[in-house]
C-alpha positions in Angstrom: -77.4 30.3 19.0 -77.0 26.9 17.3 -78.4 25.8 14.0 -80.7 23.2 15.6 -82.2 25.9 17.9 -82.9 28.2 14.9 -84.6 25.4 13.1 -86.9 24.7 16.1 -87.9 28.4 16.2 -88.5 28.6 12.5 -90.6 25.4 12.3 -93.9 26.8 13.8 -93.8 29.7 11.4 -93.6 27.4 8.4 -96.4 25.3 9.9 -98.6 28.3 10.3 -98.0 29.4 6.7 -98.8 25.9 5.6 -102.1 25.9 7.6 -103.4 29.3 6.6 -102.4 29.7 3.0 -104.8 27.0 1.7 -107.9 28.6 3.2 -106.9 32.1 2.3 -108.0 31.8 -1.3 -111.6 30.7 -0.6 -112.0 33.4 2.0 -110.8 36.0 -0.4 -113.3 34.8 -2.9 -116.1 35.2 -0.4 -115.2 38.8 0.5 -117.4 40.2 -2.2 -120.5 38.5 -0.9 -120.5 39.5 2.8 -119.0 42.1 5.2 -118.2 39.6 8.0 -115.9 38.0 5.5 -114.2 41.4 5.2 -113.6 41.4 8.9 -112.2 38.0 8.9 -110.0 38.9 6.0 -108.7 41.8 8.0 -107.9 39.6 10.9 -106.2 37.1 8.6 -104.1 39.9 7.1 -103.0 41.0 10.5 -101.9 37.5 11.3 -100.0 37.3 8.0 -98.2 40.5 8.8 -97.3 39.2 12.2 -96.0 36.0 10.6 -94.0 38.0 8.1 -92.4 40.0 10.8 -91.6 36.7 12.7 -90.1 35.3 9.5 -87.9 38.5 9.1 -86.7 38.1 12.6 -85.9 34.4 12.0 -84.0 35.4 8.8 -81.9 37.9 10.8 -81.3 35.4 13.5 -80.3 32.8 10.9 -77.9 35.3 9.3 -76.4 36.1 12.7 -76.0 32.4 13.3 -74.3 31.9 10.0 -71.9 34.7 10.9 -71.3 33.2 14.3 -70.7 29.8 12.8 -68.2 31.3 10.3 -66.3 33.1 13.0 -66.2 29.9 15.1 -64.9 28.0 12.1 -62.2 30.6 11.5 -61.2 30.4 15.2 -61.0 26.7 15.1 -58.9 26.8 11.9 -56.5 29.3 13.5 -56.1 27.2 16.6 -55.3 24.2 14.4 -52.7 26.2 12.5 -51.2 27.4 15.7 -51.0 23.9 17.1 -49.4 22.6 13.8 -47.0 25.6 13.9 -46.0 24.8 17.5 -45.5 21.1 16.7 -43.3 22.1 13.7 -41.3 24.5 15.9 -40.8 21.8 18.5 -39.6 19.3 15.9 -37.3 21.9 14.4 -35.9 22.7 17.8 -35.2 19.0 18.5 -33.4 18.7 15.1 -31.3 21.7 15.9 -30.3 20.3 19.3 -29.4 17.0 17.6 -27.2 18.7 15.1 -25.5 20.7 17.8 -24.7 17.5 19.7 -23.4 15.8 16.6 -21.2 18.9 15.9 -19.8 18.7 19.4 -19.0 15.0 19.0 -17.4 15.7 15.5 -15.3 18.6 17.0 -14.1 16.3 19.8 -13.2 13.6 17.2 -11.3 16.1 15.1 -9.4 17.3 18.1 -8.5 13.7 19.0 -7.5 13.0 15.4 -5.3 16.1 15.3 -3.5 14.8 18.4 -2.7 11.4 16.8 -2.3 12.3 13.1 1.1 13.5 11.8 0.6 16.3 9.4 1.5 15.2 5.9 0.7 16.3 2.3 -1.4 13.1 2.0 -5.0 13.0 3.1 -4.4 9.6 4.6 -3.6 9.3 8.3 -0.1 8.7 9.6 0.6 7.7 13.2 3.9 8.1 15.2 4.8 5.0 17.2 7.8 4.0 19.2 9.5 2.6 22.3 11.6 4.9 24.5 13.9 2.4 26.1 16.6 2.7 28.8 18.9 -0.3 29.4 21.5 -0.8 32.1 23.8 -3.8 31.5 26.5 -5.3 33.6 28.7 -7.9 31.9 31.0 -10.4 33.6 33.5 -11.9 31.1 34.8 -11.0 27.7 32.2 -10.6 24.9 32.2 -9.5 21.3 30.2 -6.3 21.9 29.5 -5.0 25.4 26.4 -3.1 24.2 25.0 -6.1 22.3 26.8 -9.2 23.6 26.1 -12.2 21.4 29.0 -14.6 22.2 31.9 -14.9 24.6 35.4 -14.4 23.4 38.6 -16.0 24.8 40.0 -14.1 27.8 43.0 -12.5 26.1 44.6 -9.5 27.7 43.4 -7.3 24.8 39.8 -8.1 25.5 37.7 -6.2 28.1 36.8 -8.6 31.0 33.6 -7.0 32.1 31.8 -3.7 31.9 28.9 -1.6 33.2 27.0 0.8 30.9 23.7 2.4 30.3 22.2 3.3 27.0 19.1 4.6 25.3 20.2 3.6 21.8 17.9 0.7 21.6 14.9 3.0 21.5 12.7 2.7 18.5 10.8 5.4 16.5 8.4 4.5 13.7 5.6 5.8 11.5 2.5 3.8 10.5 0.4 4.9 7.5 -2.9 3.8 6.0 -3.4 4.3 2.3 -6.1 4.1 -0.3 -8.1 1.0 -1.3 -6.9 -0.5 -4.6 -8.9 -3.2 -6.4 -10.6 -4.1 -3.2 -7.4 -4.3 -1.2 -6.4 -2.0 1.7 -2.9 -0.5 1.7 -0.6 0.3 4.6 3.0 1.1 5.3 5.3 1.4 8.3 8.9 2.2 9.0 10.9 1.8 12.2 14.4 3.1 13.1 16.6 2.8 16.1 19.9 4.4 17.3 22.0 1.3 17.3 23.9 2.0 14.1 27.7 1.6 14.5 27.3 -0.5 17.7 25.9 -3.7 16.1 25.6 -3.2 12.4 24.8 -6.9 11.8 21.5 -6.3 10.0 22.7 -4.6 6.9 24.8 -5.2 3.9 27.6 -2.9 5.1 30.8 -3.7 7.1 30.1 -4.2 10.8 33.1 -2.1 11.6 31.5 1.1 10.3 31.2 2.9 13.6 30.3 6.3 12.1 26.6 5.4 11.9 24.0 6.3 14.5 20.4 6.2 13.2 19.7 2.8 11.6 16.9 1.5 9.5 15.3 -1.3 11.5 12.3 -2.5 9.6 10.1 -1.3 6.7 6.8 -2.6 5.2 4.5 -1.7 2.4 1.5 -4.0 2.4 -1.5 -4.7 0.1 -4.1 -6.7 1.9 -7.1 -8.6 0.6 -9.3 -10.5 3.1 -7.1 -13.7 2.8 -4.1 -12.5 0.7 -1.3 -10.2 1.3 1.5 -8.9 -0.9 4.3 -7.0 0.9 7.6 -5.2 0.1 9.6 -5.2 3.3 12.9 -5.0 5.2 12.5 -7.6 7.9 13.5 -11.0 9.3 12.9 -14.0 7.0 9.4 -15.5 6.7 10.8 -18.9 7.5 11.6 -17.5 11.0 8.3 -15.9 12.0 8.8 -15.7 15.8 11.0 -13.6 18.0 12.0 -14.3 21.7 10.7 -11.8 24.2 13.3 -9.5 25.7 13.7 -5.8 26.5 17.4 -6.2 27.1 18.2 -7.4 23.5 16.3 -5.1 21.1 19.0 -3.6 18.9 20.0 -7.1 18.1 17.2 -9.6 18.9 17.5 -12.1 21.7 19.2 -15.4 20.8 20.8 -13.8 17.7 23.6 -16.0 16.5 22.4 -18.6 19.0 19.7 -20.3 16.9 17.5 -17.3 16.0 17.6 -16.6 12.2 16.8 -12.9 12.6 18.8 -10.9 10.1 16.8 -8.1 8.5 16.9 -7.9 4.7 14.9 -6.6 1.7 12.1 -8.9 0.6 9.1 -9.2 -1.7 6.6 -11.6 -0.1 3.1 -13.0 -0.8 0.9 -14.7 1.7 -2.5 -16.5 1.5 -4.6 -18.0 4.2 -7.1 -20.8 3.4 -9.8 -21.8 5.9 -10.0 -25.6 6.1 -12.8 -25.8 8.7 -14.0 -23.8 11.6 -11.1 -22.1 13.4 -8.4 -23.9 11.4 -6.4 -22.3 8.5 -3.5 -23.1 6.3 -1.1 -20.3 5.4 1.1 -20.3 2.3 3.9 -17.8 2.1 6.7 -17.2 -0.4 9.2 -14.5 -1.2 12.3 -13.2 -2.9 15.1 -11.7 -0.8 18.4 -9.8 -1.0 20.6 -11.8 1.4 23.5 -9.9 3.0 26.9 -11.3 3.9 27.6 -12.2 7.5 29.9 -9.9 9.6 32.9 -12.1 9.0 32.8 -11.5 5.2 32.3 -7.9 4.1 33.1 -7.0 0.5 30.6 -4.3 -0.7 28.3 -6.3 -2.9 27.2 -9.5 -1.1 27.9 -12.9 -2.6 24.2 -13.4 -3.2 24.0 -10.1 -5.1 27.0 -11.1 -7.2 25.2 -14.3 -8.3 22.6 -12.1 -10.0 19.8 -14.3 -8.6 17.6 -13.4 -5.7 17.3 -15.6 -2.7 14.0 -17.4 -2.4 12.0 -18.6 0.7 8.7 -20.4 1.3 6.7 -21.5 4.3 3.5 -23.6 4.9 1.9 -23.1 8.2 -1.1 -24.5 10.1 -3.0 -22.2 12.4 -5.8 -22.8 14.9 -7.5 -20.2 17.1 -8.5 -21.4 20.6 -11.0 -19.3 22.4 -9.4 -20.0 25.7 -5.7 -20.1 25.1 -5.0 -18.2 21.8 -3.5 -19.3 18.5 -1.6 -22.5 17.9 0.7 -22.5 14.8 3.1 -24.9 13.2 5.2 -24.2 10.1 7.7 -25.8 7.7 10.0 -23.5 5.7 12.6 -23.7 3.0 15.3 -21.3 1.8 17.7 -21.2 -1.2 20.2 -18.6 -2.4 23.1 -18.9 -4.9 26.3 -17.2 -3.7 29.1 -16.2 -6.0 32.6 -15.4 -4.7 34.2 -14.7 -8.1 37.5 -16.6 -8.6 37.0 -18.4 -5.3 34.0 -20.2 -6.6 30.2 -20.4 -5.9 28.1 -22.2 -3.3 24.4 -22.6 -2.7 22.9 -21.5 0.6 19.9 -23.5 1.8 17.9 -24.2 4.9 15.0 -26.4 6.1 13.1 -24.9 9.1 10.3 -25.9 11.5 8.7 -23.4 13.8 6.0 -23.6 16.4 3.9 -21.6 18.8 1.8 -23.6 21.3 -0.4 -22.1 24.0 -0.7 -24.4 27.0 -2.9 -24.6 30.1 -1.9 -22.8 33.3 -1.0 -19.6 31.4 2.0 -21.2 29.6 3.1 -20.9 26.0 5.9 -22.6 24.1 7.5 -20.9 21.0 10.6 -21.8 19.0 12.4 -22.7 15.8 14.7 -25.5 14.6 16.8 -25.5 11.4 19.4 -27.2 9.3 21.2 -25.9 6.3 24.4 -24.5 4.8 25.8 -21.0 4.3 23.4 -19.5 6.9 25.6 -16.6 8.0 23.5 -14.1 6.0 20.4 -15.1 7.9 22.0 -14.8 11.4 23.2 -18.4 11.8 26.3 -20.4 10.6 28.4 -19.2 13.6 28.8 -15.9 11.7 30.0 -17.6 8.5 28.6 -18.7 5.1 31.7 -20.5 3.9 35.0 -22.0 5.1 38.2 -22.2 3.2 39.3 -25.8 2.6 42.9 -26.7 1.4 42.9 -28.5 -1.9 45.2 -31.2 -3.2 47.0 -28.8 -5.5 47.9 -26.5 -2.6 45.2 -24.0 -3.4 42.2 -23.3 -1.1 38.7 -23.5 -2.2 35.4 -22.3 -0.6 32.9 -24.7 0.8 29.4 -23.9 2.2 29.5 -24.4 6.0 26.9 -26.8 7.2 25.0 -25.7 10.2 22.2 -26.7 12.6 20.5 -25.0 15.5 17.4 -23.5 16.9 15.8 -22.0 20.0 12.8 -22.4 22.3 11.1 -20.2 24.8 8.6 -20.9 27.6 6.4 -18.1 28.7 4.4 -18.0 31.9 1.9 -15.1 32.1 -0.1 -15.4 35.4 -1.6 -11.9 34.9 -2.4 -9.8 31.9 0.5 -7.3 32.6 3.1 -9.7 34.0 5.1 -12.4 32.2 8.1 -14.6 33.0 10.2 -15.9 30.1 12.9 -18.6 29.9 14.7 -19.4 26.6 17.5 -21.4 25.2 19.2 -21.3 21.8 22.2 -22.9 20.0 23.9 -22.5 16.7 26.3 -25.3 15.8 28.7 -25.3 12.8 29.9 -28.6 11.3 33.0 -29.5 13.4 34.6 -31.6 10.7 34.5 -28.8 8.1 35.9 -26.3 10.7 38.7 -28.5 11.7 39.9 -29.1 8.2 39.5 -25.4 7.2 42.5 -23.1 7.0 43.3 -21.3 10.3 40.7 -18.5 11.0 41.8 -14.9 11.1 39.3 -13.4 13.6 37.2 -14.3 16.6 34.1 -14.4 14.3 35.6 -16.9 11.9 37.0 -18.9 14.8 33.7 -19.5 16.4 32.4 -23.1 16.1 29.4 -23.2 18.4 27.4 -20.6 20.3 24.9 -21.1 23.0 22.7 -18.7 25.0 20.3 -19.2 27.9 18.3 -16.4 29.5 15.4 -15.7 31.8 13.5 -12.4 32.3 10.6 -10.8 33.9 8.5 -8.2 32.0 6.0 -6.1 33.9 3.6 -3.6 32.5 1.9 -1.5 35.2 0.0 0.3 32.5 -0.5 -0.2 28.8 2.5 2.1 28.0 5.0 1.7 30.8 7.3 -1.4 30.9 9.9 -2.7 33.4 12.1 -5.7 33.0 15.0 -7.5 34.6 17.0 -10.2 32.8 19.9 -12.6 33.3 21.7 -14.0 30.3 24.4 -16.7 30.2 26.4 -17.0 27.0 28.8 -20.0 26.3 30.9 -20.1 23.1 33.3 -22.7 21.6 36.1 -21.5 19.4 37.5 -24.0 16.9 40.9 -24.6 18.7 40.4 -23.1 22.2 38.4 -24.2 25.2 34.9 -22.9 25.7 34.4 -19.4 27.2 31.4 -17.9 29.0 30.0 -14.6 30.0 27.1 -13.4 32.2 25.0 -10.4 31.4 22.7 -8.7 34.0 20.3 -6.0 32.8 17.5 -3.7 33.9 15.3 -2.1 31.4 12.6 0.6 31.5 10.5 1.5 28.6 7.6 3.8 27.5 5.7 2.5 24.5 3.6 4.9 22.4 
């Protein structure tokens, strides 16, 4: 029974009480005067008793209604609490499911990280990289080194006139590491080795005739990078020669080495800064100090540059522009200077002026190259293997003179598809003929070389991101100082797996 219903039932009773009670007092006063009044009083008393009973019933019903309302309230409160509890349980279940999903993703990432991370004592990640490379080479003609032919030698009986060999010694193994952030700069390092030691030890300060080596340090970098600035300690090619011709046949000694490519790896301390000059255009300033090695034709322990007690220095200014359609265009001008000390034989200054370029062209073409002119460039991979020549003096004694040299290389790349490219390149290194003709008679094929020229073409195909195939033809033509020009042809097939 509702509260409004109880109120309706109780209302007549209160009305009756309000109607009879005012007249009860006069009637009671008249009871002493007449008996009919007593009878009326008796009737009124009976009515009052009936009304009292009705009021008692109404009170009981009101009490029951209150109890029913209280019970209904408790039920409603319990249902609300149950609904809230169910909602909380549903929310908690959803959160648990989300956490389980995140845990599964995290476990998957950890498993992937464990596959790529080399275990070290450092908490920073280290990755193993490399190129497993097989090369098959067929050489027609006499060359300086059948495994890494760079120039053709005269066809004497003592020279090998052709060969066929296969090798995996141009394979590369490396480690890349990422370090902590220092003063807002990220740090990283990498090192790469190959197995070409003893076969072509041109990129070190040791004698090239040291055939007992096998594993060889190829490159090394420790970098500190800010958004537009980099400081690096490295063992790499000079910053004045930033580009490398594309080849899978010539990896142990880069393509066009000693034919216009200043490639020789050496210890360096370099700093670079890029300045945005508007939109997609930037200027790059680079400078460095370097420990310049001697060329293979002059090996005497400490290099002539180290004997001078002054480091070699290099600098380059470059212009870069990023094209959304073709790629990055770059031009650069560089300079190099290094004092060389030969003891009692005297001292010379090595120097060079360089210009490099990389130009993307329409129709999937790109042009890359370098030109240079200088003196005593044998330590950088030029100078026809020489830094100096010995010139007879008026008093009968010889004195050393820095060999002047000029050269360069250029490559055209055609990439009709993302995984296929065709490359054609030409390079030349040309020593000063007047100096060479007046020099004392050379004692080896290296010191006798006056000019070296290489032309090659190759196809590089990547059926996947990791697998590589290549075929190449190389033609080498060399001019000794006193003999006629000689030539050699090299055919090669290469298969590589990059990881």
